[in-house]
N, CA, C, O and the ligand as a Tripos MOL2 file, in Angstrom:
@<TRIPOS>MOLECULE
protein
  313   311    79     0     0
PROTEIN
NO_CHARGES

@<TRIPOS>ATOM
      1 N          67.0410   81.1090   70.7590 N.3       1 MET1
      2 CA         67.9740   81.9280   71.5490 C.3       1 MET1
      3 C          67.2160   83.0690   72.2180 C.2       1 MET1
      4 O          66.4910   83.8260   71.5730 O.2       1 MET1
      5 N          67.3970   83.1610   73.4660 N.am      2 GLU2
      6 CA         66.7180   84.2240   74.1680 C.3       2 GLU2
      7 C          67.6750   85.3880   74.3970 C.2       2 GLU2
      8 O          68.8050   85.2310   74.8590 O.2       2 GLU2
      9 N          67.1720   86.5310   74.0550 N.am      3 ARG3
     10 CA         68.0050   87.7150   74.2600 C.3       3 ARG3
     11 C          67.5870   88.4210   75.5320 C.2       3 ARG3
     12 O          66.4410   88.8450   75.6800 O.2       3 ARG3
     13 N          68.4970   88.5370   76.4120 N.am      4 THR4
     14 CA         68.1980   89.2320   77.6500 C.3       4 THR4
     15 C          68.8780   90.5930   77.6300 C.2       4 THR4
     16 O          70.0400   90.7470   77.2550 O.2       4 THR4
     17 N          68.1100   91.5370   78.0430 N.am      5 LEU5
     18 CA         68.6490   92.8750   78.0800 C.3       5 LEU5
     19 C          69.5430   93.0310   79.3080 C.2       5 LEU5
     20 O          69.0780   92.9500   80.4450 O.2       5 LEU5
     21 N          70.7920   93.2500   79.0670 N.am      6 VAL6
     22 CA         71.7120   93.4270   80.1840 C.3       6 VAL6
     23 C          72.1560   94.8860   80.2320 C.2       6 VAL6
     24 O          72.7700   95.4090   79.3020 O.2       6 VAL6
     25 N          71.8310   95.4990   81.3180 N.am      7 ILE7
     26 CA         72.1840   96.9060   81.4620 C.3       7 ILE7
     27 C          73.1070   97.0690   82.6510 C.2       7 ILE7
     28 O          72.7730   96.6880   83.7730 O.2       7 ILE7
     29 N          74.2460   97.6270   82.3980 N.am      8 LYS8
     30 CA         75.2070   97.8010   83.4800 C.3       8 LYS8
     31 C          75.5030   99.2650   83.7550 C.2       8 LYS8
     32 O          75.8530   99.6570   84.8680 O.2       8 LYS8
     33 N          75.3530  100.0470   82.7180 N.am      9 VAL9
     34 CA         75.6600  101.4610   82.8630 C.3       9 VAL9
     35 C          74.4480  102.2840   82.4290 C.2       9 VAL9
     36 O          73.8220  102.0220   81.4020 O.2       9 VAL9
     37 N          74.1440  103.2800   83.2430 N.am     10 CYS10
     38 CA         73.0310  104.1580   82.9090 C.3      10 CYS10
     39 C          73.3780  104.9800   81.6680 C.2      10 CYS10
     40 O          74.4350  105.6070   81.5940 O.2      10 CYS10
     41 N          72.4820  104.9610   80.7160 N.am     11 SER11
     42 CA         72.7670  105.6710   79.4720 C.3      11 SER11
     43 C          72.6190  107.1770   79.6280 C.2      11 SER11
     44 O          73.0800  107.9440   78.7820 O.2      11 SER11
     45 N          71.9820  107.5920   80.6980 N.am     12 THR12
     46 CA         71.7740  109.0300   80.8940 C.3      12 THR12
     47 C          72.9290  109.6830   81.6540 C.2      12 THR12
     48 O          73.4700  110.6990   81.2160 O.2      12 THR12
     49 N          73.3020  109.0970   82.7930 N.am     13 CYS13
     50 CA         74.3460  109.7400   83.5920 C.3      13 CYS13
     51 C          75.6550  108.9440   83.5950 C.2      13 CYS13
     52 O          76.6850  109.4260   84.0670 O.2      13 CYS13
     53 N          75.6000  107.7340   83.0680 N.am     14 GLY14
     54 CA         76.8300  106.9630   82.9380 C.3      14 GLY14
     55 C          77.2970  106.2640   84.1970 C.2      14 GLY14
     56 O          78.3660  105.6540   84.2030 O.2      14 GLY14
     57 N          76.5190  106.3400   85.2610 N.am     15 CYS15
     58 CA         76.9430  105.6830   86.4850 C.3      15 CYS15
     59 C          76.6610  104.1850   86.3980 C.2      15 CYS15
     60 O          75.8860  103.7270   85.5580 O.2      15 CYS15
     61 N          77.2990  103.4500   87.2740 N.am     16 GLU16
     62 CA         77.1600  101.9950   87.2130 C.3      16 GLU16
     63 C          76.2530  101.4640   88.3110 C.2      16 GLU16
     64 O          76.2830  100.2770   88.6380 O.2      16 GLU16
     65 N          75.4540  102.3450   88.8710 N.am     17 LYS17
     66 CA         74.5930  101.9230   89.9750 C.3      17 LYS17
     67 C          73.2230  101.4620   89.5090 C.2      17 LYS17
     68 O          72.3930  101.0220   90.3040 O.2      17 LYS17
     69 N          73.0080  101.5690   88.2300 N.am     18 ILE18
     70 CA         71.6930  101.1870   87.7230 C.3      18 ILE18
     71 C          71.4430   99.7070   88.0080 C.2      18 ILE18
     72 O          72.3160   98.8590   87.8210 O.2      18 ILE18
     73 N          70.2520   99.4340   88.4560 N.am     19 LYS19
     74 CA         69.9830   98.0410   88.8060 C.3      19 LYS19
     75 C          68.5510   97.6420   88.4900 C.2      19 LYS19
     76 O          67.6670   98.4710   88.2720 O.2      19 LYS19
     77 N          68.3760   96.3530   88.4790 N.am     20 LYS20
     78 CA         67.0740   95.8030   88.1680 C.3      20 LYS20
     79 C          66.1730   95.9040   89.3850 C.2      20 LYS20
     80 O          66.5650   95.5600   90.5000 O.2      20 LYS20
     81 N          64.9820   96.3730   89.1560 N.am     21 VAL21
     82 CA         64.0220   96.4580   90.2530 C.3      21 VAL21
     83 C          62.7150   95.8190   89.8030 C.2      21 VAL21
     84 O          62.4680   95.6450   88.6100 O.2      21 VAL21
     85 N          61.9010   95.4800   90.7620 N.am     22 ARG22
     86 CA         60.5870   94.9520   90.4490 C.3      22 ARG22
     87 C          59.5700   95.7250   91.2820 C.2      22 ARG22
     88 O          59.5210   95.6130   92.5070 O.2      22 ARG22
     89 N          58.7850   96.4890   90.5950 N.am     23 ARG23
     90 CA         57.8510   97.3550   91.3020 C.3      23 ARG23
     91 C          56.5390   97.4410   90.5500 C.2      23 ARG23
     92 O          56.4440   97.1110   89.3680 O.2      23 ARG23
     93 N          55.5550   97.8860   91.2610 N.am     24 ASN24
     94 CA         54.3180   98.2420   90.5890 C.3      24 ASN24
     95 C          54.5350   99.5740   89.9100 C.2      24 ASN24
     96 O          54.9890  100.5340   90.5330 O.2      24 ASN24
     97 N          54.2140   99.6300   88.6490 N.am     25 ARG25
     98 CA         54.4140  100.8730   87.9330 C.3      25 ARG25
     99 C          53.0670  101.5390   87.7220 C.2      25 ARG25
    100 O          52.1310  100.9410   87.1920 O.2      25 ARG25
    101 N          52.9920  102.7850   88.1460 N.am     26 LEU26
    102 CA         51.7800  103.5460   87.9320 C.3      26 LEU26
    103 C          52.0130  104.5160   86.8000 C.2      26 LEU26
    104 O          53.0130  105.2320   86.7660 O.2      26 LEU26
    105 N          51.0950  104.5290   85.8950 N.am     27 GLY27
    106 CA         51.2360  105.4500   84.7850 C.3      27 GLY27
    107 C          49.9380  106.1820   84.5360 C.2      27 GLY27
    108 O          48.8820  105.8250   85.0590 O.2      27 GLY27
    109 N          50.0460  107.2060   83.7320 N.am     28 LYS28
    110 CA         48.8530  107.9650   83.4120 C.3      28 LYS28
    111 C          48.8920  108.3120   81.9440 C.2      28 LYS28
    112 O          49.9290  108.7100   81.4130 O.2      28 LYS28
    113 N          47.7810  108.1610   81.3080 N.am     29 PHE29
    114 CA         47.7010  108.5410   79.9020 C.3      29 PHE29
    115 C          46.3710  109.1940   79.6390 C.2      29 PHE29
    116 O          45.3160  108.5840   79.8140 O.2      29 PHE29
    117 N          46.4260  110.4390   79.2160 N.am     30 GLN30
    118 CA         45.2270  111.2220   78.9200 C.3      30 GLN30
    119 C          44.1900  111.1240   80.0300 C.2      30 GLN30
    120 O          43.0080  110.8750   79.7940 O.2      30 GLN30
    121 N          44.6740  111.3290   81.2350 N.am     31 GLY31
    122 CA         43.7700  111.3510   82.3700 C.3      31 GLY31
    123 C          43.3920  109.9820   82.9040 C.2      31 GLY31
    124 O          42.7960  109.8550   83.9730 O.2      31 GLY31
    125 N          43.7450  108.9710   82.1470 N.am     32 GLN32
    126 CA         43.4440  107.6130   82.6000 C.3      32 GLN32
    127 C          44.6720  107.0360   83.2910 C.2      32 GLN32
    128 O          45.7550  106.9720   82.7100 O.2      32 GLN32
    129 N          44.4940  106.6280   84.5070 N.am     33 SER33
    130 CA         45.6340  106.0190   85.1710 C.3      33 SER33
    131 C          45.5610  104.5090   85.0260 C.2      33 SER33
    132 O          44.4860  103.9180   84.9220 O.2      33 SER33
    133 N          46.7100  103.9240   85.0220 N.am     34 TYR34
    134 CA         46.7840  102.4760   84.8920 C.3      34 TYR34
    135 C          47.9610  101.9890   85.7190 C.2      34 TYR34
    136 O          48.8280  102.7730   86.1060 O.2      34 TYR34
    137 N          47.9840  100.7250   85.9780 N.am     35 SER35
    138 CA         49.1040  100.1970   86.7370 C.3      35 SER35
    139 C          49.5770   98.8870   86.1340 C.2      35 SER35
    140 O          48.8020   98.1020   85.5880 O.2      35 SER35
    141 N          50.8580   98.6890   86.2520 N.am     36 VAL36
    142 CA         51.4530   97.4410   85.8090 C.3      36 VAL36
    143 C          52.0740   96.7830   87.0370 C.2      36 VAL36
    144 O          53.1400   97.1980   87.4900 O.2      36 VAL36
    145 N          51.4210   95.7740   87.5700 N.am     37 PRO37
    146 CA         51.9120   95.1750   88.8110 C.3      37 PRO37
    147 C          53.2110   94.4040   88.6380 C.2      37 PRO37
    148 O          53.4320   93.7320   87.6300 O.2      37 PRO37
    149 N          54.0440   94.5170   89.6300 N.am     38 SER38
    150 CA         55.3600   93.8640   89.6900 C.3      38 SER38
    151 C          56.0850   93.8260   88.3560 C.2      38 SER38
    152 O          56.4340   92.7660   87.8370 O.2      38 SER38
    153 N          56.2930   95.0010   87.8310 N.am     39 LEU39
    154 CA         57.0180   95.1400   86.5730 C.3      39 LEU39
    155 C          58.5270   95.1540   86.8380 C.2      39 LEU39
    156 O          59.0160   95.8100   87.7570 O.2      39 LEU39
    157 N          59.2260   94.4180   86.0130 N.am     40 GLU40
    158 CA         60.6810   94.3910   86.1620 C.3      40 GLU40
    159 C          61.3200   95.3660   85.1870 C.2      40 GLU40
    160 O          61.0630   95.3190   83.9840 O.2      40 GLU40
    161 N          62.1410   96.2320   85.7080 N.am     41 TYR41
    162 CA         62.8580   97.1610   84.8420 C.3      41 TYR41
    163 C          64.1260   97.6150   85.5520 C.2      41 TYR41
    164 O          64.3710   97.2620   86.7050 O.2      41 TYR41
    165 N          64.9120   98.3890   84.8570 N.am     42 HIS42
    166 CA         66.1390   98.8990   85.4580 C.3      42 HIS42
    167 C          65.9280  100.3440   85.8760 C.2      42 HIS42
    168 O          65.3070  101.1350   85.1660 O.2      42 HIS42
    169 N          66.4490  100.6600   87.0230 N.am     43 GLU43
    170 CA         66.3100  102.0260   87.5010 C.3      43 GLU43
    171 C          67.6460  102.5270   88.0140 C.2      43 GLU43
    172 O          68.3770  101.8160   88.7040 O.2      43 GLU43
    173 N          67.9440  103.7580   87.6640 N.am     44 CYS44
    174 CA         69.1760  104.3790   88.1160 C.3      44 CYS44
    175 C          68.9020  105.2250   89.3540 C.2      44 CYS44
    176 O          68.0950  106.1530   89.3000 O.2      44 CYS44
    177 N          69.5580  104.9180   90.4610 N.am     45 PRO45
    178 CA         69.3370  105.6870   91.6880 C.3      45 PRO45
    179 C          69.9250  107.0820   91.6200 C.2      45 PRO45
    180 O          69.5530  107.9520   92.4080 O.2      45 PRO45
    181 N          70.8300  107.3030   90.6980 N.am     46 GLU46
    182 CA         71.4930  108.6070   90.5990 C.3      46 GLU46
    183 C          70.5990  109.6390   89.9140 C.2      46 GLU46
    184 O          70.3970  110.7390   90.4300 O.2      46 GLU46
    185 N          70.0760  109.2790   88.7650 N.am     47 CYS47
    186 CA         69.3260  110.2760   87.9940 C.3      47 CYS47
    187 C          67.8630  109.8940   87.8020 C.2      47 CYS47
    188 O          67.0820  110.6540   87.2310 O.2      47 CYS47
    189 N          67.5000  108.7030   88.2870 N.am     48 GLY48
    190 CA         66.1040  108.3190   88.1870 C.3      48 GLY48
    191 C          65.7010  107.7650   86.8320 C.2      48 GLY48
    192 O          64.5190  107.5440   86.5670 O.2      48 GLY48
    193 N          66.6750  107.5440   85.9890 N.am     49 GLU49
    194 CA         66.4000  106.9830   84.6720 C.3      49 GLU49
    195 C          65.7990  105.5910   84.7900 C.2      49 GLU49
    196 O          66.2610  104.7670   85.5800 O.2      49 GLU49
    197 N          64.7800  105.3430   84.0070 N.am     50 LYS50
    198 CA         64.1770  104.0190   84.0050 C.3      50 LYS50
    199 C          64.3350  103.4030   82.6280 C.2      50 LYS50
    200 O          64.0660  104.0350   81.6060 O.2      50 LYS50
    201 N          64.7710  102.1750   82.6280 N.am     51 VAL51
    202 CA         64.9780  101.4940   81.3600 C.3      51 VAL51
    203 C          64.1010  100.2510   81.3310 C.2      51 VAL51
    204 O          64.1870   99.3840   82.2010 O.2      51 VAL51
    205 N          63.2680  100.1870   80.3240 N.am     52 TYR52
    206 CA         62.3700   99.0530   80.2150 C.3      52 TYR52
    207 C          62.8350   98.1130   79.1200 C.2      52 TYR52
    208 O          63.0740   98.5170   77.9820 O.2      52 TYR52
    209 N          62.9530   96.8770   79.4860 N.am     53 GLY53
    210 CA         63.3190   95.8710   78.5040 C.3      53 GLY53
    211 C          62.1240   95.4890   77.6490 C.2      53 GLY53
    212 O          61.0370   96.0550   77.7670 O.2      53 GLY53
    213 N          62.3560   94.5280   76.7980 N.am     54 ARG54
    214 CA         61.3150   94.1400   75.8620 C.3      54 ARG54
    215 C          60.0790   93.5930   76.5830 C.2      54 ARG54
    216 O          58.9450   93.9380   76.2500 O.2      54 ARG54
    217 N          60.3180   92.7590   77.5500 N.am     55 GLU55
    218 CA         59.2130   92.1690   78.2970 C.3      55 GLU55
    219 C          58.4530   93.2400   79.0800 C.2      55 GLU55
    220 O          57.2240   93.2200   79.1450 O.2      55 GLU55
    221 N          59.1960   94.1680   79.6680 N.am     56 ALA56
    222 CA         58.5590   95.2430   80.4130 C.3      56 ALA56
    223 C          57.7280   96.1200   79.4890 C.2      56 ALA56
    224 O          56.6150   96.5210   79.8310 O.2      56 ALA56
    225 N          58.2740   96.4120   78.3230 N.am     57 MET57
    226 CA         57.5450   97.2310   77.3550 C.3      57 MET57
    227 C          56.2450   96.5440   76.9360 C.2      57 MET57
    228 O          55.2040   97.1800   76.7730 O.2      57 MET57
    229 N          56.3420   95.2370   76.7680 N.am     58 ARG58
    230 CA         55.1620   94.4930   76.3540 C.3      58 ARG58
    231 C          54.0760   94.5740   77.4260 C.2      58 ARG58
    232 O          52.8910   94.7100   77.1230 O.2      58 ARG58
    233 N          54.4980   94.4910   78.6570 N.am     59 ARG59
    234 CA         53.5270   94.5480   79.7490 C.3      59 ARG59
    235 C          52.9440   95.9500   79.8880 C.2      59 ARG59
    236 O          51.7570   96.1020   80.1760 O.2      59 ARG59
    237 N          53.7610   96.9610   79.6870 N.am     60 ILE60
    238 CA         53.2530   98.3260   79.7390 C.3      60 ILE60
    239 C          52.2360   98.5390   78.6240 C.2      60 ILE60
    240 O          51.1810   99.1400   78.8270 O.2      60 ILE60
    241 N          52.5740   98.0400   77.4630 N.am     61 GLU61
    242 CA         51.6580   98.1770   76.3320 C.3      61 GLU61
    243 C          50.3380   97.4760   76.5890 C.2      61 GLU61
    244 O          49.2820   97.9290   76.1490 O.2      61 GLU61
    245 N          50.4110   96.3800   77.2970 N.am     62 GLU62
    246 CA         49.1850   95.6570   77.6170 C.3      62 GLU62
    247 C          48.2870   96.4540   78.5510 C.2      62 GLU62
    248 O          47.0620   96.4290   78.4330 O.2      62 GLU62
    249 N          48.9090   97.1510   79.4690 N.am     63 GLU63
    250 CA         48.1320   97.8380   80.4950 C.3      63 GLU63
    251 C          47.7890   99.2740   80.1390 C.2      63 GLU63
    252 O          46.7730   99.8050   80.5880 O.2      63 GLU63
    253 N          48.6220   99.8950   79.3450 N.am     64 SER64
    254 CA         48.4190  101.3100   79.0730 C.3      64 SER64
    255 C          47.3250  101.5580   78.0570 C.2      64 SER64
    256 O          47.2640  100.8950   77.0220 O.2      64 SER64
    257 N          46.4630  102.5140   78.3540 N.am     65 PRO65
    258 CA         45.4240  102.8870   77.3910 C.3      65 PRO65
    259 C          46.0310  103.4620   76.1140 C.2      65 PRO65
    260 O          45.3810  103.4890   75.0690 O.2      65 PRO65
    261 N          47.2780  103.9200   76.2040 N.am     66 ALA66
    262 CA         47.9340  104.5100   75.0460 C.3      66 ALA66
    263 C          48.1700  103.4950   73.9470 C.2      66 ALA66
    264 O          48.3090  103.8460   72.7750 O.2      66 ALA66
    265 N          48.2130  102.2310   74.3420 N.am     67 PHE67
    266 CA         48.5480  101.2020   73.3700 C.3      67 PHE67
    267 C          47.4080  100.2290   73.1190 C.2      67 PHE67
    268 O          47.5740   99.2010   72.4620 O.2      67 PHE67
    269 N          46.2440  100.5800   73.6600 N.am     68 SER68
    270 CA         45.1500   99.6150   73.5550 C.3      68 SER68
    271 C          44.5900   99.5580   72.1450 C.2      68 SER68
    272 O          43.6110  100.2320   71.8230 O.2      68 SER68
    273 N          45.2080   98.7650   71.3310 N.am     69 ARG69
    274 CA         44.7420   98.5940   69.9580 C.3      69 ARG69
    275 C          43.5950   97.5990   69.9240 C.2      69 ARG69
    276 O          42.5770   97.8050   69.2640 O.2      69 ARG69
    277 N          43.7930   96.5400   70.6420 N.am     70 SER70
    278 CA         42.7640   95.5070   70.6540 C.3      70 SER70
    279 C          42.0250   95.5470   71.9790 C.2      70 SER70
    280 O          42.6070   95.7650   73.0420 O.2      70 SER70
    281 N          40.7510   95.3340   71.8770 N.am     71 ARG71
    282 CA         39.9690   95.3050   73.1010 C.3      71 ARG71
    283 C          40.1960   93.9920   73.8100 C.2      71 ARG71
    284 O          40.1510   92.9110   73.2230 O.2      71 ARG71
    285 N          40.4360   94.1310   75.0670 N.am     72 LYS72
    286 CA         40.5840   92.9060   75.8310 C.3      72 LYS72
    287 C          39.9180   93.0720   77.1800 C.2      72 LYS72
    288 O          39.6260   94.1790   77.6320 O.2      72 LYS72
    289 N          39.6950   91.9630   77.7850 N.am     73 GLN73
    290 CA         39.0810   91.9960   79.1080 C.3      73 GLN73
    291 C          40.0640   92.6010   80.0870 C.2      73 GLN73
    292 O          41.1720   92.1040   80.2870 O.2      73 GLN73
    293 N          39.6290   93.6730   80.6800 N.am     74 LYS74
    294 CA         40.5050   94.3330   81.6170 C.3      74 LYS74
    295 C          40.2600   93.8190   83.0230 C.2      74 LYS74
    296 O          39.1470   93.8630   83.5460 O.2      74 LYS74
    297 N          41.3160   93.3430   83.6030 N.am     75 HIS75
    298 CA         41.1500   92.9080   84.9840 C.3      75 HIS75
    299 C          41.2310   94.1230   85.9010 C.2      75 HIS75
    300 O          42.0690   95.0070   85.7220 O.2      75 HIS75
    301 N          40.3740   94.1420   86.8470 N.am     76 ALA76
    302 CA         40.2930   95.3060   87.7240 C.3      76 ALA76
    303 C          41.4560   95.3380   88.6880 C.2      76 ALA76
    304 O          41.7590   94.3520   89.3590 O.2      76 ALA76
    305 N          42.0970   96.4830   88.7440 N.am     77 VAL77
    306 CA         43.1630   96.6690   89.7150 C.3      77 VAL77
    307 C          42.6820   97.7170   90.7150 C.2      77 VAL77
    308 O          42.5980   98.9040   90.4000 O.2      77 VAL77
    309 N          42.3810   97.2750   91.8730 N.am     78 ALA78
    310 CA         41.7880   98.1860   92.8520 C.3      78 ALA78
    311 C          42.8520   99.0500   93.4790 C.2      78 ALA78
    312 O          42.5460   99.8840   94.3310 O.2      78 ALA78
    313 ZN         71.6690  107.5640   85.7550 Zn       79 ZN79
@<TRIPOS>BOND
     1     1     2 1
     2     2     3 1
     3     3     4 2
     4     3     5 am
     5     5     6 1
     6     6     7 1
     7     7     8 2
     8     7     9 am
     9     9    10 1
    10    10    11 1
    11    11    12 2
    12    11    13 am
    13    13    14 1
    14    14    15 1
    15    15    16 2
    16    15    17 am
    17    17    18 1
    18    18    19 1
    19    19    20 2
    20    19    21 am
    21    21    22 1
    22    22    23 1
    23    23    24 2
    24    23    25 am
    25    25    26 1
    26    26    27 1
    27    27    28 2
    28    27    29 am
    29    29    30 1
    30    30    31 1
    31    31    32 2
    32    31    33 am
    33    33    34 1
    34    34    35 1
    35    35    36 2
    36    35    37 am
    37    37    38 1
    38    38    39 1
    39    39    40 2
    40    39    41 am
    41    41    42 1
    42    42    43 1
    43    43    44 2
    44    43    45 am
    45    45    46 1
    46    46    47 1
    47    47    48 2
    48    47    49 am
    49    49    50 1
    50    50    51 1
    51    51    52 2
    52    51    53 am
    53    53    54 1
    54    54    55 1
    55    55    56 2
    56    55    57 am
    57    57    58 1
    58    58    59 1
    59    59    60 2
    60    59    61 am
    61    61    62 1
    62    62    63 1
    63    63    64 2
    64    63    65 am
    65    65    66 1
    66    66    67 1
    67    67    68 2
    68    67    69 am
    69    69    70 1
    70    70    71 1
    71    71    72 2
    72    71    73 am
    73    73    74 1
    74    74    75 1
    75    75    76 2
    76    75    77 am
    77    77    78 1
    78    78    79 1
    79    79    80 2
    80    79    81 am
    81    81    82 1
    82    82    83 1
    83    83    84 2
    84    83    85 am
    85    85    86 1
    86    86    87 1
    87    87    88 2
    88    87    89 am
    89    89    90 1
    90    90    91 1
    91    91    92 2
    92    91    93 am
    93    93    94 1
    94    94    95 1
    95    95    96 2
    96    95    97 am
    97    97    98 1
    98    98    99 1
    99    99   100 2
   100    99   101 am
   101   101   102 1
   102   102   103 1
   103   103   104 2
   104   103   105 am
   105   105   106 1
   106   106   107 1
   107   107   108 2
   108   107   109 am
   109   109   110 1
   110   110   111 1
   111   111   112 2
   112   111   113 am
   113   113   114 1
   114   114   115 1
   115   115   116 2
   116   115   117 am
   117   117   118 1
   118   118   119 1
   119   119   120 2
   120   119   121 am
   121   121   122 1
   122   122   123 1
   123   123   124 2
   124   123   125 am
   125   125   126 1
   126   126   127 1
   127   127   128 2
   128   127   129 am
   129   129   130 1
   130   130   131 1
   131   131   132 2
   132   131   133 am
   133   133   134 1
   134   134   135 1
   135   135   136 2
   136   135   137 am
   137   137   138 1
   138   138   139 1
   139   139   140 2
   140   139   141 am
   141   141   142 1
   142   142   143 1
   143   143   144 2
   144   143   145 am
   145   145   146 1
   146   146   147 1
   147   147   148 2
   148   147   149 am
   149   149   150 1
   150   150   151 1
   151   151   152 2
   152   151   153 am
   153   153   154 1
   154   154   155 1
   155   155   156 2
   156   155   157 am
   157   157   158 1
   158   158   159 1
   159   159   160 2
   160   159   161 am
   161   161   162 1
   162   162   163 1
   163   163   164 2
   164   163   165 am
   165   165   166 1
   166   166   167 1
   167   167   168 2
   168   167   169 am
   169   169   170 1
   170   170   171 1
   171   171   172 2
   172   171   173 am
   173   173   174 1
   174   174   175 1
   175   175   176 2
   176   175   177 am
   177   177   178 1
   178   178   179 1
   179   179   180 2
   180   179   181 am
   181   181   182 1
   182   182   183 1
   183   183   184 2
   184   183   185 am
   185   185   186 1
   186   186   187 1
   187   187   188 2
   188   187   189 am
   189   189   190 1
   190   190   191 1
   191   191   192 2
   192   191   193 am
   193   193   194 1
   194   194   195 1
   195   195   196 2
   196   195   197 am
   197   197   198 1
   198   198   199 1
   199   199   200 2
   200   199   201 am
   201   201   202 1
   202   202   203 1
   203   203   204 2
   204   203   205 am
   205   205   206 1
   206   206   207 1
   207   207   208 2
   208   207   209 am
   209   209   210 1
   210   210   211 1
   211   211   212 2
   212   211   213 am
   213   213   214 1
   214   214   215 1
   215   215   216 2
   216   215   217 am
   217   217   218 1
   218   218   219 1
   219   219   220 2
   220   219   221 am
   221   221   222 1
   222   222   223 1
   223   223   224 2
   224   223   225 am
   225   225   226 1
   226   226   227 1
   227   227   228 2
   228   227   229 am
   229   229   230 1
   230   230   231 1
   231   231   232 2
   232   231   233 am
   233   233   234 1
   234   234   235 1
   235   235   236 2
   236   235   237 am
   237   237   238 1
   238   238   239 1
   239   239   240 2
   240   239   241 am
   241   241   242 1
   242   242   243 1
   243   243   244 2
   244   243   245 am
   245   245   246 1
   246   246   247 1
   247   247   248 2
   248   247   249 am
   249   249   250 1
   250   250   251 1
   251   251   252 2
   252   251   253 am
   253   253   254 1
   254   254   255 1
   255   255   256 2
   256   255   257 am
   257   257   258 1
   258   258   259 1
   259   259   260 2
   260   259   261 am
   261   261   262 1
   262   262   263 1
   263   263   264 2
   264   263   265 am
   265   265   266 1
   266   266   267 1
   267   267   268 2
   268   267   269 am
   269   269   270 1
   270   270   271 1
   271   271   272 2
   272   271   273 am
   273   273   274 1
   274   274   275 1
   275   275   276 2
   276   275   277 am
   277   277   278 1
   278   278   279 1
   279   279   280 2
   280   279   281 am
   281   281   282 1
   282   282   283 1
   283   283   284 2
   284   283   285 am
   285   285   286 1
   286   286   287 1
   287   287   288 2
   288   287   289 am
   289   289   290 1
   290   290   291 1
   291   291   292 2
   292   291   293 am
   293   293   294 1
   294   294   295 1
   295   295   296 2
   296   295   297 am
   297   297   298 1
   298   298   299 1
   299   299   300 2
   300   299   301 am
   301   301   302 1
   302   302   303 1
   303   303   304 2
   304   303   305 am
   305   305   306 1
   306   306   307 1
   307   307   308 2
   308   307   309 am
   309   309   310 1
   310   310   311 1
   311   311   312 2
@<TRIPOS>SUBSTRUCTURE
     1 MET1         2 RESIDUE 1 A MET
     2 GLU2         6 RESIDUE 1 A GLU
     3 ARG3        10 RESIDUE 1 A ARG
     4 THR4        14 RESIDUE 1 A THR
     5 LEU5        18 RESIDUE 1 A LEU
     6 VAL6        22 RESIDUE 1 A VAL
     7 ILE7        26 RESIDUE 1 A ILE
     8 LYS8        30 RESIDUE 1 A LYS
     9 VAL9        34 RESIDUE 1 A VAL
    10 CYS10       38 RESIDUE 1 A CYS
    11 SER11       42 RESIDUE 1 A SER
    12 THR12       46 RESIDUE 1 A THR
    13 CYS13       50 RESIDUE 1 A CYS
    14 GLY14       54 RESIDUE 1 A GLY
    15 CYS15       58 RESIDUE 1 A CYS
    16 GLU16       62 RESIDUE 1 A GLU
    17 LYS17       66 RESIDUE 1 A LYS
    18 ILE18       70 RESIDUE 1 A ILE
    19 LYS19       74 RESIDUE 1 A LYS
    20 LYS20       78 RESIDUE 1 A LYS
    21 VAL21       82 RESIDUE 1 A VAL
    22 ARG22       86 RESIDUE 1 A ARG
    23 ARG23       90 RESIDUE 1 A ARG
    24 ASN24       94 RESIDUE 1 A ASN
    25 ARG25       98 RESIDUE 1 A ARG
    26 LEU26      102 RESIDUE 1 A LEU
    27 GLY27      106 RESIDUE 1 A GLY
    28 LYS28      110 RESIDUE 1 A LYS
    29 PHE29      114 RESIDUE 1 A PHE
    30 GLN30      118 RESIDUE 1 A GLN
    31 GLY31      122 RESIDUE 1 A GLY
    32 GLN32      126 RESIDUE 1 A GLN
    33 SER33      130 RESIDUE 1 A SER
    34 TYR34      134 RESIDUE 1 A TYR
    35 SER35      138 RESIDUE 1 A SER
    36 VAL36      142 RESIDUE 1 A VAL
    37 PRO37      146 RESIDUE 1 A PRO
    38 SER38      150 RESIDUE 1 A SER
    39 LEU39      154 RESIDUE 1 A LEU
    40 GLU40      158 RESIDUE 1 A GLU
    41 TYR41      162 RESIDUE 1 A TYR
    42 HIS42      166 RESIDUE 1 A HIS
    43 GLU43      170 RESIDUE 1 A GLU
    44 CYS44      174 RESIDUE 1 A CYS
    45 PRO45      178 RESIDUE 1 A PRO
    46 GLU46      182 RESIDUE 1 A GLU
    47 CYS47      186 RESIDUE 1 A CYS
    48 GLY48      190 RESIDUE 1 A GLY
    49 GLU49      194 RESIDUE 1 A GLU
    50 LYS50      198 RESIDUE 1 A LYS
    51 VAL51      202 RESIDUE 1 A VAL
    52 TYR52      206 RESIDUE 1 A TYR
    53 GLY53      210 RESIDUE 1 A GLY
    54 ARG54      214 RESIDUE 1 A ARG
    55 GLU55      218 RESIDUE 1 A GLU
    56 ALA56      222 RESIDUE 1 A ALA
    57 MET57      226 RESIDUE 1 A MET
    58 ARG58      230 RESIDUE 1 A ARG
    59 ARG59      234 RESIDUE 1 A ARG
    60 ILE60      238 RESIDUE 1 A ILE
    61 GLU61      242 RESIDUE 1 A GLU
    62 GLU62      246 RESIDUE 1 A GLU
    63 GLU63      250 RESIDUE 1 A GLU
    64 SER64      254 RESIDUE 1 A SER
    65 PRO65      258 RESIDUE 1 A PRO
    66 ALA66      262 RESIDUE 1 A ALA
    67 PHE67      266 RESIDUE 1 A PHE
    68 SER68      270 RESIDUE 1 A SER
    69 ARG69      274 RESIDUE 1 A ARG
    70 SER70      278 RESIDUE 1 A SER
    71 ARG71      282 RESIDUE 1 A ARG
    72 LYS72      286 RESIDUE 1 A LYS
    73 GLN73      290 RESIDUE 1 A GLN
    74 LYS74      294 RESIDUE 1 A LYS
    75 HIS75      298 RESIDUE 1 A HIS
    76 ALA76      302 RESIDUE 1 A ALA
    77 VAL77      306 RESIDUE 1 A VAL
    78 ALA78      310 RESIDUE 1 A ALA
    79 ZN79       313 GROUP 0 **** ****
């Protein structure tokens, strides 16, 4: 059974305009910037709240230096 995160209402402002987007996410951790290309997440246009589902979190963890527990080959993102 696959569980899909369904978000209809923004948990921060309560509006119903929150929607799924797919964007490159740029992040920074301790001076190191990283990017997660074409990440799918929910974003609220009203308050800017971003909600990351399980898959999105996994991808962020893969790319973010904050979560780099295991060394892996880093593909260069120019
Ligand atoms: Zn909101």
